[in-house]
C-alpha positions as CSV (number, residue, x, y, z in Angstrom):
1,M,19.8,-2.4,68.2
2,K,16.6,-0.7,67.1
3,I,18.7,1.9,65.2
4,L,20.7,-0.8,63.4
5,S,17.5,-2.6,62.4
6,S,16.0,0.6,61.1
7,L,19.1,1.3,59.1
8,L,19.1,-2.2,57.6
9,L,15.4,-1.8,56.6
10,L,16.2,1.6,55.0
11,F,19.1,0.2,53.0
12,C,16.9,-2.7,51.9
13,F,14.2,-0.3,50.9
14,L,16.6,1.8,48.9
15,G,18.1,-1.2,47.3
16,I,14.6,-2.4,46.2
17,Q,13.8,1.1,44.9
18,N,17.1,1.1,42.9
19,E,16.6,-2.4,41.6
20,S,13.1,-1.6,40.4
21,K,14.1,1.6,38.6
22,A,13.6,1.0,34.8
23,Q,16.5,1.7,32.5
24,T,16.5,5.0,30.6
25,Y,19.1,6.0,28.1
26,Y,19.4,9.3,26.2
27,V,20.7,9.6,22.7
28,S,21.6,12.8,20.7
29,P,23.1,13.4,17.2
30,N,25.7,15.4,19.1
31,G,26.3,12.8,21.8
32,N,29.2,10.4,22.3
33,D,29.0,6.6,22.7
34,L,31.7,6.9,25.4
35,N,29.2,8.7,27.6
36,S,27.2,6.9,30.1
37,G,23.9,7.7,28.2
38,S,22.1,7.7,31.5
39,Q,21.6,11.5,31.7
40,P,20.4,14.1,29.1
41,E,23.7,15.9,29.6
42,K,25.7,12.7,28.7
43,P,23.8,11.1,25.8
44,F,25.0,8.4,23.5
45,A,25.4,9.3,19.8
46,N,23.9,6.1,18.4
47,I,20.5,4.5,19.0
48,Q,22.0,1.0,18.5
49,K,24.3,1.7,21.4
50,A,21.4,2.3,23.7
51,V,19.6,-0.8,22.5
52,D,22.7,-2.9,23.0
53,E,23.1,-1.5,26.5
54,I,19.5,-2.4,27.4
55,R,20.0,-6.0,26.1
56,K,23.3,-6.3,27.9
57,N,21.8,-5.2,31.2
58,G,18.5,-7.0,30.8
59,K,19.3,-9.6,33.4
60,L,19.2,-6.9,36.1
61,S,15.7,-5.7,35.2
62,K,12.3,-6.9,36.1
63,P,10.1,-8.2,33.4
64,E,7.3,-5.7,34.0
65,E,9.7,-2.7,33.7
66,I,9.9,-0.8,30.4
67,A,13.3,0.2,29.3
68,T,13.2,3.6,27.6
69,I,15.4,5.2,25.0
70,L,14.7,9.0,24.7
71,L,15.9,10.6,21.5
72,M,16.9,14.2,21.7
73,E,16.2,16.7,19.0
74,G,17.8,16.5,15.6
75,T,18.4,14.3,12.5
76,Y,20.0,11.0,13.0
77,E,21.8,10.1,9.8
78,L,22.0,6.3,9.9
79,K,24.9,4.6,8.2
80,K,23.2,1.2,8.7
81,P,19.8,0.1,9.9
82,L,18.9,-0.1,13.6
83,I,18.6,-3.8,14.3
84,I,16.7,-5.3,17.3
85,K,16.9,-9.0,17.9
86,P,15.4,-11.3,20.5
87,V,16.8,-11.2,24.0
88,A,19.8,-13.4,24.5
89,E,19.2,-16.9,26.0
90,G,18.9,-16.7,29.8
91,S,18.0,-13.0,29.8
92,K,14.6,-11.7,31.0
93,K,12.1,-10.4,28.5
94,Q,11.7,-6.7,28.8
95,A,9.6,-4.2,27.0
96,M,11.4,-1.3,25.3
97,L,10.1,2.1,24.3
98,I,11.9,4.4,21.8
99,D,10.5,7.8,22.0
100,R,11.4,11.5,21.5
101,Y,12.7,13.5,24.5
102,Q,10.4,16.3,25.7
103,D,8.3,16.5,22.5
104,Q,11.4,17.4,20.5
105,A,11.4,16.8,16.7
106,V,13.3,13.6,15.9
107,I,14.2,12.3,12.4
108,L,15.8,9.0,11.5
109,S,17.3,9.4,8.1
110,G,18.9,6.9,5.8
111,G,20.0,9.7,3.5
112,R,22.8,12.2,3.2
113,E,22.9,15.9,2.4
114,I,24.4,16.8,-1.0
115,K,26.5,20.0,-1.0
116,G,29.2,21.6,-3.1
117,W,26.9,22.9,-5.9
118,K,28.4,25.2,-8.6
119,K,26.5,27.2,-11.1
120,Q,27.0,26.5,-14.8
121,K,26.6,28.8,-17.8
122,N,23.6,26.9,-19.0
123,G,21.8,27.6,-15.7
124,W,22.3,24.1,-14.2
125,W,23.9,23.4,-10.8
126,I,26.4,20.6,-10.7
127,T,28.2,18.8,-7.9
128,T,30.5,15.8,-7.9
129,I,30.0,12.8,-5.6
130,P,33.1,10.7,-5.4
131,E,31.3,7.6,-4.1
132,V,29.0,7.6,-7.2
133,A,32.0,7.8,-9.5
134,A,33.6,4.9,-7.6
135,G,30.6,2.7,-8.1
136,Q,29.8,2.7,-4.4
137,W,26.6,4.6,-4.5
138,K,23.7,5.2,-6.8
139,F,20.3,6.6,-6.1
140,N,17.1,7.3,-8.0
141,Q,15.5,9.9,-5.7
142,L,16.4,13.5,-4.8
143,F,14.6,15.6,-2.2
144,V,14.9,19.4,-2.5
145,N,13.7,21.3,0.5
146,G,11.8,18.2,1.4
147,D,10.0,17.8,-1.9
148,S,10.6,14.9,-4.3
149,R,12.0,16.1,-7.6
150,P,11.8,14.2,-10.9
151,R,14.7,12.7,-12.8
152,A,15.2,14.2,-16.2
153,R,12.6,12.4,-18.4
154,K,11.0,12.1,-21.7
155,P,8.4,13.4,-22.1
156,N,8.1,16.0,-19.4
157,N,4.3,15.5,-19.4
158,G,2.2,12.6,-20.6
159,F,3.6,9.5,-22.1
160,L,5.3,7.9,-25.1
161,R,3.5,5.0,-26.8
162,V,4.8,1.6,-27.8
163,K,4.4,1.2,-31.6
164,G,5.0,-2.5,-32.1
165,M,5.2,-5.7,-30.0
166,P,7.4,-8.2,-31.8
167,D,7.5,-10.6,-28.8
168,G,3.7,-10.9,-28.8
169,T,0.4,-9.3,-28.2
170,P,-2.6,-10.3,-26.1
171,K,-4.2,-11.9,-29.2
172,T,-1.2,-13.6,-30.6
173,T,0.5,-14.9,-27.4
174,G,-1.7,-14.0,-24.5
175,Y,-0.9,-11.2,-22.1
176,N,1.5,-13.1,-19.8
177,K,4.1,-13.7,-22.5
178,P,7.6,-12.5,-21.3
179,S,8.7,-9.7,-23.6
180,Q,12.1,-8.1,-23.9
181,K,11.9,-5.6,-26.8
182,F,9.4,-3.3,-28.5
183,E,9.3,-1.0,-31.5
184,F,9.2,2.7,-30.7
185,V,8.2,5.7,-32.8
186,K,11.3,7.0,-34.6
187,G,12.9,9.7,-32.4
188,D,11.3,8.7,-29.1
189,I,14.4,6.8,-28.0
190,N,17.9,8.0,-29.1
191,P,20.8,5.6,-29.2
192,K,23.1,8.6,-28.9
193,W,21.9,9.5,-25.4
194,T,24.7,9.9,-22.8
195,N,25.2,6.7,-20.7
196,L,22.3,4.9,-22.4
197,G,22.6,2.0,-19.8
198,D,21.8,4.4,-17.0
199,A,18.4,5.4,-18.6
200,E,15.3,3.6,-17.2
201,V,12.3,2.8,-19.3
202,I,9.1,2.6,-17.3
203,V,6.2,0.9,-19.0
204,Y,2.6,1.4,-17.6
205,H,0.5,-1.6,-18.7
206,F,-2.3,-3.7,-17.3
207,W,-2.0,-3.3,-13.5
208,T,1.8,-3.0,-13.3
209,D,4.6,-0.6,-13.8
210,T,7.6,-2.3,-15.4
211,H,11.1,-0.8,-14.9
212,L,13.6,-1.7,-17.6
213,S,17.3,-1.0,-18.4
214,I,18.3,-0.7,-22.1
215,E,20.5,-3.4,-23.5
216,S,20.7,-2.2,-27.1
217,I,18.9,-0.3,-29.8
218,D,18.3,-1.3,-33.4
219,E,18.2,2.2,-35.0
220,K,17.3,0.9,-38.4
221,N,14.2,-0.9,-37.2
222,N,13.5,1.3,-34.2
223,L,13.7,-1.6,-31.8
224,V,14.8,-1.3,-28.2
225,S,15.9,-4.4,-26.3
226,F,16.2,-4.6,-22.5
227,K,18.5,-6.4,-20.1
228,H,15.6,-8.3,-18.6
229,A,12.1,-9.2,-19.7
230,S,8.8,-7.8,-18.7
231,K,6.5,-10.7,-17.6
232,K,3.7,-9.2,-19.7
233,V,3.4,-8.1,-23.3
234,F,3.9,-4.4,-24.0
235,A,0.2,-3.7,-24.6
236,D,-1.8,-1.1,-22.7
237,D,-4.2,-3.8,-21.6
238,F,-6.0,-6.7,-23.2
239,N,-6.5,-4.8,-26.4
240,E,-3.8,-4.6,-29.1
241,E,-2.7,-1.0,-28.5
242,G,0.8,-0.4,-27.4
243,A,1.5,0.5,-23.8
244,R,2.4,4.0,-22.5
245,Y,5.9,4.6,-21.2
246,I,8.4,7.2,-20.2
247,V,12.2,7.3,-20.1
248,E,14.0,8.6,-17.0
249,N,17.6,9.7,-16.2
250,V,18.5,11.0,-19.6
251,M,21.0,13.9,-19.5
252,E,19.7,15.3,-22.9
253,E,16.2,15.6,-21.4
254,L,17.3,17.8,-18.5
255,D,15.2,20.7,-19.7
256,S,12.7,21.6,-17.0
257,P,13.1,23.3,-13.6
258,G,13.2,20.8,-10.8
259,E,14.6,18.0,-12.9
260,W,18.0,16.3,-12.1
261,Y,20.4,13.8,-13.7
262,L,23.0,11.5,-12.1
263,D,26.0,10.5,-14.3
264,R,27.2,7.3,-12.6
265,K,30.4,7.3,-14.6
266,T,31.7,10.7,-13.6
267,G,29.8,11.0,-10.3
268,K,28.3,14.4,-11.4
269,L,24.9,15.3,-10.2
270,S,23.2,18.0,-12.3
271,Y,20.1,20.0,-11.3
272,F,17.9,22.4,-13.2
273,P,16.9,25.0,-10.6
274,F,13.7,27.0,-10.5
275,P,14.3,30.7,-11.1
276,E,13.7,31.7,-7.5
277,E,16.1,29.0,-6.1
278,K,19.6,29.9,-4.8
279,P,22.2,27.3,-3.7
280,E,22.5,28.8,-0.3
281,D,18.8,28.6,0.4
282,V,18.2,25.0,-0.8
283,T,18.9,21.7,0.9
284,F,19.4,18.5,-1.1
285,F,19.0,15.0,0.4
286,A,19.6,11.7,-1.4
287,P,19.0,8.3,0.1
288,V,21.9,6.0,1.0
289,I,20.7,2.9,2.9
290,K,17.6,0.9,1.9
291,E,16.4,0.1,5.4
292,L,16.1,2.1,8.6
293,V,14.9,-0.3,11.3
294,R,14.7,-4.1,11.4
295,L,13.1,-6.2,14.1
296,E,14.8,-9.4,13.4
297,G,13.3,-12.5,15.1
298,D,13.6,-16.1,14.1
299,P,10.1,-17.5,14.2
300,E,11.1,-20.8,12.8
301,N,13.0,-21.5,16.0
302,Q,10.5,-19.6,18.2
303,Q,12.8,-16.7,18.9
304,F,10.7,-13.6,18.8
305,V,11.3,-9.9,19.1
306,E,8.6,-8.8,21.6
307,D,7.2,-5.6,23.3
308,I,9.1,-3.0,21.3
309,T,7.4,0.4,20.8
310,F,8.4,3.2,18.6
311,R,6.6,6.5,19.3
312,N,6.7,10.0,17.8
313,I,9.6,9.3,15.4
314,E,9.9,10.5,11.8
315,F,11.5,8.1,9.3
316,R,13.0,9.5,6.1
317,H,15.2,8.6,3.1
318,T,15.7,5.1,2.0
319,N,17.5,4.0,-1.1
320,F,15.8,1.1,-2.9
321,Q,17.1,-0.4,-6.2
322,L,15.2,-3.3,-7.9
323,P,17.4,-6.4,-7.6
324,E,19.0,-7.6,-10.9
325,G,16.4,-9.3,-13.0
326,D,13.4,-7.9,-11.0
327,T,11.5,-5.5,-13.3
328,N,8.7,-5.0,-10.7
329,N,6.2,-7.3,-12.4
330,G,4.7,-8.6,-9.2
331,Q,1.2,-7.5,-8.4
332,G,1.0,-4.6,-6.0
333,S,4.8,-3.9,-6.2
334,S,5.0,-6.8,-3.7
335,T,8.7,-7.4,-4.3
336,V,9.8,-3.9,-3.3
337,S,11.4,-3.8,0.2
338,A,10.4,-1.6,3.1
339,S,12.1,1.0,5.2
340,V,11.0,-0.7,8.4
341,T,10.9,-4.5,8.4
342,L,9.5,-6.8,11.1
343,K,10.1,-10.6,11.2
344,G,9.1,-12.7,14.1
345,A,7.8,-9.7,15.9
346,R,5.1,-10.0,18.6
347,N,3.3,-7.3,20.6
348,C,5.3,-4.5,19.0
349,E,4.0,-1.1,18.2
350,F,4.5,2.0,16.0
351,S,2.4,4.9,17.0
352,N,2.3,8.6,16.2
353,C,5.2,8.2,13.8
354,K,5.7,9.7,10.4
355,F,7.1,8.0,7.3
356,T,8.0,10.2,4.4
357,Q,10.4,10.7,1.5
358,L,11.0,7.0,1.3
359,G,12.3,5.0,-1.6
360,N,10.2,1.8,-0.9
361,W,7.3,0.7,1.3
362,A,6.9,2.2,4.8
363,L,6.6,-1.0,6.8
364,D,6.8,-4.7,5.9
365,L,5.5,-7.4,8.3
366,Q,7.0,-10.7,7.4
367,A,6.7,-14.3,8.7
368,G,5.7,-14.8,12.4
369,C,4.4,-11.3,13.1
370,V,1.5,-11.6,15.6
371,G,-0.3,-9.1,17.7
372,N,1.5,-5.9,16.5
373,R,-0.1,-2.5,16.5
374,F,0.2,0.4,14.1
375,K,-1.7,3.5,15.2
376,N,-2.0,7.2,14.4
377,N,0.9,7.1,11.9
378,Q,1.3,9.4,8.9
379,I,2.6,7.9,5.7
380,S,3.1,10.2,2.7
381,Q,5.4,11.0,-0.3
382,I,6.7,7.5,-0.6
383,A,7.8,5.5,-3.6
384,A,5.7,2.4,-2.9
385,G,2.9,1.5,-0.4
386,G,2.1,1.9,3.3
387,F,1.9,-1.5,5.0
388,K,2.8,-4.8,3.4
389,V,1.8,-7.9,5.5
390,N,2.8,-11.5,4.6
391,G,3.6,-14.7,6.3
392,G,3.7,-18.5,6.1
393,T,1.1,-20.5,4.2
394,F,-0.8,-23.6,5.3
395,A,2.2,-25.6,4.1
396,D,4.6,-23.8,6.4
397,S,5.3,-24.1,10.1
398,P,2.6,-22.5,12.3
399,F,5.2,-20.3,13.8
400,L,5.6,-18.6,10.5
401,R,1.9,-17.5,10.4
402,T,1.3,-13.7,10.5
403,A,-1.9,-12.8,12.2
404,K,-3.9,-10.5,14.5
405,N,-2.1,-7.3,13.7
406,E,-3.9,-3.9,14.0
407,F,-3.8,-1.0,11.6
408,K,-5.8,1.8,13.0
409,D,-6.2,5.6,12.6
410,N,-3.3,5.9,10.1
411,E,-3.2,8.3,7.1
412,I,-1.6,6.9,3.9
413,G,-1.5,9.5,1.2
414,Y,0.4,10.3,-2.0
415,F,1.9,6.9,-2.2
416,G,3.2,4.8,-5.1
417,Q,5.1,7.8,-6.4
418,K,7.8,5.6,-8.0
419,Y,6.1,2.2,-8.0
420,P,2.5,3.2,-8.7
421,S,1.2,-0.3,-8.6
422,A,1.8,-0.3,-4.8
423,V,-1.1,-0.6,-2.4
424,G,-2.0,1.5,0.6
425,I,-2.4,-1.6,2.8
426,L,-1.5,-5.0,1.3
427,L,-2.6,-8.1,3.2
428,Q,-1.1,-11.1,1.5
429,Q,-0.8,-14.5,3.3
430,T,-2.2,-13.4,6.6
431,E,-5.2,-13.7,8.8
432,A,-7.4,-12.1,11.5
433,N,-6.0,-8.6,11.0
434,H,-8.0,-5.5,11.9
435,V,-7.8,-2.6,9.5
436,A,-9.9,0.3,10.8
437,H,-10.3,4.0,10.7
438,N,-7.6,4.7,8.2
439,L,-7.5,7.5,5.6
440,I,-6.0,6.2,2.3
441,H,-5.8,8.6,-0.6
442,N,-4.0,9.6,-3.7
443,G,-2.5,6.4,-4.9
444,F,-2.4,4.9,-8.4
445,Y,-3.6,1.4,-7.7
446,T,-5.6,-0.2,-4.9
447,G,-6.4,1.3,-1.5
448,I,-6.6,-2.0,0.6
449,S,-5.9,-5.4,-0.9
450,V,-6.9,-8.6,1.0
451,G,-5.8,-12.2,0.1
452,W,-3.0,-13.7,-2.0
453,V,-4.2,-16.9,-3.6
454,W,-5.7,-16.8,-7.1
455,S,-8.7,-19.0,-7.7
456,Y,-10.4,-21.4,-5.2
457,K,-7.2,-23.0,-3.9
458,R,-6.6,-23.3,-0.1
459,S,-5.8,-20.0,1.4
460,I,-4.4,-18.9,4.8
461,S,-6.3,-15.6,4.4
462,R,-9.4,-15.4,6.7
463,D,-11.1,-13.4,9.4
464,N,-9.6,-10.1,8.3
465,V,-11.9,-7.1,9.3
466,I,-11.7,-4.0,7.1
467,E,-14.0,-1.3,8.5
468,F,-14.5,2.4,8.9
469,N,-11.8,3.3,6.4
470,H,-12.0,6.4,4.1
471,I,-10.5,5.6,0.7
472,H,-10.5,8.2,-2.1
473,H,-8.7,9.3,-5.3
474,I,-7.4,5.9,-6.1
475,G,-6.1,4.9,-9.5
476,Q,-6.1,8.4,-10.9
477,G,-6.3,7.1,-14.4
478,L,-2.8,5.6,-14.6
479,L,-3.3,1.8,-14.4
480,S,-6.1,-0.6,-14.9
481,D,-7.8,-3.4,-12.9
482,M,-7.9,-1.9,-9.4
483,G,-10.3,-1.1,-6.7
484,G,-10.8,1.0,-3.5
485,I,-10.9,-2.4,-1.7
486,Y,-9.7,-5.5,-3.6
487,T,-10.1,-9.1,-2.5
488,L,-8.5,-12.3,-3.8
489,G,-9.1,-16.0,-3.0
490,V,-10.9,-18.0,-0.4
491,S,-11.3,-15.9,2.8
492,P,-13.9,-17.1,5.2
493,G,-14.8,-14.7,8.0
494,T,-13.4,-11.7,6.2
495,V,-15.6,-8.6,6.6
496,L,-15.7,-5.3,4.6
497,R,-18.0,-2.9,6.4
498,N,-18.7,0.8,7.0
499,N,-16.1,1.9,4.5
500,L,-16.4,5.1,2.5
501,I,-14.9,4.8,-1.0
502,H,-15.0,7.4,-3.7
503,D,-13.3,8.8,-6.7
504,V,-11.7,5.7,-8.2
505,D,-10.4,6.1,-11.7
506,A,-8.7,3.7,-14.1
507,N,-6.8,3.9,-17.4
508,R,-8.8,1.5,-19.7
509,Y,-10.8,-0.7,-17.4
510,G,-11.3,-1.6,-13.7
511,G,-11.7,1.6,-11.7
512,W,-14.0,-0.2,-9.3
513,G,-15.1,0.7,-5.7
514,I,-15.2,-2.8,-4.2
515,Y,-13.5,-5.5,-6.4
516,N,-13.9,-9.2,-5.6
517,D,-11.2,-10.8,-7.8
518,E,-10.4,-14.4,-8.6
519,G,-11.9,-16.9,-6.2
520,S,-13.1,-14.4,-3.6
521,T,-15.2,-16.6,-1.3
522,H,-17.2,-16.4,1.9
523,I,-16.7,-12.6,2.4
524,L,-19.3,-10.3,4.0
525,I,-19.6,-6.9,2.4
526,E,-22.0,-4.6,4.3
527,N,-22.8,-1.0,5.2
528,N,-20.3,0.5,2.7
529,I,-20.9,3.7,0.7
530,V,-19.2,3.8,-2.7
531,Y,-19.5,6.6,-5.2
532,N,-17.8,8.4,-8.2
533,T,-16.1,5.4,-9.7
534,K,-15.2,5.2,-13.4
535,F,-16.5,1.7,-13.7
536,A,-18.8,-0.2,-11.3
537,G,-19.1,0.7,-7.7
538,Y,-19.2,-3.1,-7.1
539,N,-17.5,-5.7,-9.3
540,I,-17.0,-9.5,-9.3
541,H,-14.5,-11.3,-11.5
542,F,-15.3,-14.8,-10.3
543,A,-16.3,-15.6,-6.7
544,K,-18.3,-17.9,-4.5
545,E,-21.0,-17.3,-1.9
546,L,-20.3,-13.7,-1.2
547,T,-22.9,-11.7,0.9
548,V,-23.3,-8.1,-0.2
549,R,-26.0,-6.3,1.8
550,N,-27.0,-2.9,3.0
551,N,-24.5,-0.9,0.8
552,I,-25.0,2.2,-1.2
553,F,-23.4,2.1,-4.7
554,A,-23.8,5.5,-6.4
555,L,-22.8,7.4,-9.4
556,G,-20.7,5.0,-11.4
557,R,-19.7,6.8,-14.6
558,L,-19.8,3.8,-17.0
559,Q,-21.6,1.1,-15.1
560,Q,-23.0,0.4,-11.6
561,L,-22.7,-3.4,-11.0
562,S,-20.4,-5.8,-13.0
563,R,-19.5,-9.4,-13.1
564,S,-17.0,-11.2,-15.4
565,L,-18.1,-14.9,-15.3
566,S,-21.0,-17.1,-14.6
567,E,-20.0,-20.3,-12.8
568,P,-21.9,-23.4,-11.6
569,H,-22.5,-22.1,-8.1
570,Q,-23.8,-19.1,-6.2
571,S,-21.4,-16.3,-6.7
572,V,-23.2,-13.6,-4.6
573,Y,-26.2,-12.9,-2.5
574,F,-26.9,-9.3,-3.3
575,E,-29.6,-7.9,-1.1
576,N,-30.9,-4.7,0.7
577,N,-28.6,-2.4,-1.3
578,I,-29.3,1.0,-2.9
579,I,-28.0,1.6,-6.4
580,F,-28.3,5.2,-7.5
581,W,-26.9,6.5,-10.9
582,K,-27.2,9.2,-13.5
583,E,-25.1,7.9,-16.3
584,G,-23.8,4.6,-17.6
585,I,-25.5,1.2,-17.5
586,L,-27.0,-0.6,-14.5
587,L,-25.7,-4.1,-15.1
588,D,-23.1,-5.4,-17.5
589,K,-23.9,-8.4,-19.8
590,K,-22.4,-11.0,-17.4
591,W,-25.3,-11.0,-15.0
592,N,-26.7,-14.2,-16.5
593,D,-27.3,-17.8,-15.3
594,E,-26.3,-21.1,-16.7
595,P,-27.9,-24.5,-15.6
596,Y,-25.9,-26.8,-13.4
597,T,-26.3,-29.8,-11.1
598,F,-26.0,-29.4,-7.4
599,Y,-26.7,-32.0,-4.7
600,Y,-28.4,-30.5,-1.6
601,H,-27.9,-33.8,0.3
602,P,-25.0,-36.3,0.0
603,I,-27.2,-39.4,0.6
604,H,-30.7,-38.4,-0.6
605,K,-29.4,-36.9,-3.8
606,G,-31.4,-36.4,-6.9
607,E,-30.2,-34.5,-9.8
608,E,-31.4,-31.1,-8.8
609,K,-31.0,-28.9,-11.8
610,L,-30.3,-25.3,-10.7
611,T,-30.0,-22.2,-12.8
612,S,-29.4,-19.5,-10.2
613,T,-25.7,-18.5,-10.0
614,F,-26.5,-15.3,-8.1
615,E,-29.4,-14.0,-6.0
616,M,-30.6,-10.4,-6.0
617,D,-33.5,-9.2,-3.9
618,R,-34.9,-6.3,-1.8
619,N,-32.7,-3.8,-3.5
620,L,-33.6,-0.2,-4.4
621,Y,-32.7,1.1,-7.8
622,F,-33.1,4.7,-9.0
623,N,-31.9,6.9,-11.9
624,P,-33.5,10.4,-11.5
625,S,-33.3,11.0,-15.2
626,K,-35.0,7.8,-16.4
627,S,-38.4,6.2,-15.9
628,L,-38.6,2.5,-15.0
629,S,-39.5,1.6,-18.6
630,E,-36.1,2.9,-19.7
631,I,-34.1,0.8,-17.3
632,D,-32.2,-2.2,-18.7
633,F,-31.8,-5.1,-16.4
634,N,-29.2,-7.1,-18.4
635,G,-31.4,-6.9,-21.6
636,K,-34.7,-7.3,-19.7
637,S,-37.3,-5.0,-18.3
638,M,-37.7,-5.1,-14.6
639,A,-40.8,-7.2,-14.9
640,E,-38.9,-9.7,-17.1
641,W,-36.0,-9.6,-14.7
642,Q,-38.3,-10.4,-11.8
643,K,-40.0,-13.2,-13.7
644,A,-36.6,-14.7,-14.1
645,G,-36.4,-14.9,-10.2
646,K,-34.3,-11.7,-9.7
647,D,-35.2,-8.8,-7.5
648,I,-38.7,-10.1,-6.8
649,H,-39.2,-7.7,-3.9
650,S,-37.0,-4.9,-5.1
651,Q,-38.2,-1.5,-6.1
652,Y,-37.4,1.3,-8.5
653,A,-37.9,4.5,-6.4
654,D,-36.2,7.6,-5.2
655,P,-34.2,6.6,-2.1
656,M,-34.6,10.1,-0.7
657,F,-31.0,11.0,0.0
658,V,-30.5,14.1,2.1
659,D,-28.3,15.8,-0.6
660,A,-27.0,13.4,-3.3
661,A,-25.7,16.4,-5.3
662,N,-23.2,17.0,-2.5
663,Y,-22.7,13.3,-1.7
664,N,-24.7,13.2,1.5
665,F,-26.2,9.8,1.2
666,S,-28.0,9.8,4.5
667,L,-31.6,8.8,4.1
668,K,-34.6,11.0,4.9
669,S,-37.3,9.5,7.0
670,G,-39.9,7.7,4.9
671,S,-37.3,6.4,2.4
672,P,-38.6,3.4,0.5
673,A,-35.3,1.7,1.3
674,F,-36.4,1.3,4.9
675,K,-39.4,-0.6,3.9
676,L,-37.2,-3.1,2.1
677,G,-35.1,-3.7,5.2
678,F,-32.3,-1.3,4.6
679,N,-30.6,-0.1,7.7
680,A,-29.2,3.4,8.1
681,I,-25.4,3.6,7.6
682,D,-23.5,5.7,10.1
683,M,-20.4,7.3,8.5
684,S,-19.6,9.6,11.4
685,S,-16.8,7.3,12.6
686,V,-15.1,6.8,9.3
687,G,-11.5,7.8,9.0
688,P,-8.8,8.4,11.7
689,R,-10.0,9.4,15.1
690,G,-6.9,10.5,16.8
691,L,-4.2,11.2,14.3
692,T,-1.4,13.4,15.6
693,G,2.0,12.2,14.4
694,P,5.3,13.7,15.4
695,K,5.8,17.5,15.4
696,K,7.6,18.8,12.3
């Protein structure tokens, strides 16, 4: 009897152990979906198969268990995106981890290798792609040995210039006038080009890159008309000079090594090789599908995708084409899709992943995404931006709100390669996100953008914390009106602190370090270091009750502090900052006040006439090449400026940087800044702290 009891206990124990064992599935590019997938020796071929098996068997698992999918070494050429939906009704919620197996290199690719090249007498290589000829496939990117190669373009370097704007100019119609044609310099565009409709005209103007297909050409008057309109006039910016542009995918311009041309009618892909390249030593990949992964919840009906983690995976090759009628006029290239899309996702994570060679954004967080984490990821060589975050507004269901997501220790570099107006991290209608310790560099527009409501209208954006990020080489002279960090609209509780921003360059205007654009309100900006900007290190368009304190703004090339408008309220409290410069002006001409009436008390109100629309005090100013008598405070001497109520306790003195020539802005002991209340800024924690990413 005792033996029987012992056996029963043993069986029960073994049963419990078996029941509590978490599900693990193995997947390999060389696997088979008819396998069990439960052993490395018998892997599935498709990741979707493993996900579906976990969902199917979810009723047998315990909620605290983590189902694991281990991907074995190789490239997974996806024919369609991996889709993960909420658990079926009646199933238990279960966390899922998708990771590489034993540190092996894993790539999820939405592309396809191009083979069958034949050398031509003119030196080109040509291959024929039947799916292109059949109208089933078109692409605008080609990667050769992992490097993005340019389409055949005119000119090879630099830009063409719009000659005339018959649809309107900034002065005649305003800059927002839709425009569908422009006059070109004779010879710049040729109506005899092969497959003229396949050519793409890309216009760089204001803060956007507009992508246009040619409809017709008036050769007599040198006018080109497009299938769809640009939402802005074809001026470079608010002046009357024509915009810069290039023309891509022109066979007659296939004249430089590395260029390629796709003939959509014949399906022929032509490539101009470098002298050292041989077909047998070169691999070509072109993107096929536009999306690699989709977490597809239904937040409106409270059906969420939860607790999904991707780790140590590399994502490559997505094929994005602008939808018909979309010429990419939206600010920040915000209408461009992403390679990984999350909707209604909660408590999900992407960590130590790599996103590269992509035709769109890396990741897009849409409505109802709450509490997700993105850590230690590498994002590089992509057509658009890194992270795009958007959700419901105040008028939408609360379940559509997107909030409390973390973006930490990521590197985003060499982005915006096809859509240069894209942003490193774009926070649109979203709140309470934490953006920290990221390295963002080599983009053509803004590093981090916060807010998505123009003017002082009600906004969902609030409580976003942007801290300890290193942002550099932004703008690079291509577009205008951008900043290292850009804010927009009412955003109470939002904080920008301890960020290092430098080398921000613009085309005509607006290479600013920190840029508070339309309606930026109730934002705290402190302990940042900004230097080497083309325009001001700090700029306000129009704003309300900003607090800017304890920052260093140094070495603006043309100006140091700028503001566009004076309004009947306090725009900024600017205090305890250091402004250090060697060239350019200190303040632009907009730092002036206008009288207005403000009631301090709703009952005991008298007509208090106020004149201060900004307050500045306890700041330290210094230009080592100029004496105080040479400094212009908006048309006033410092004494006159102080008499007007500005910078009453401020000083003009050497801040005593450790080594300003080498951009070490630490302060020596005894700096006069400390006597004004300035606190030392610790930059030692700026940038990623644990970035590893997947092995190559």
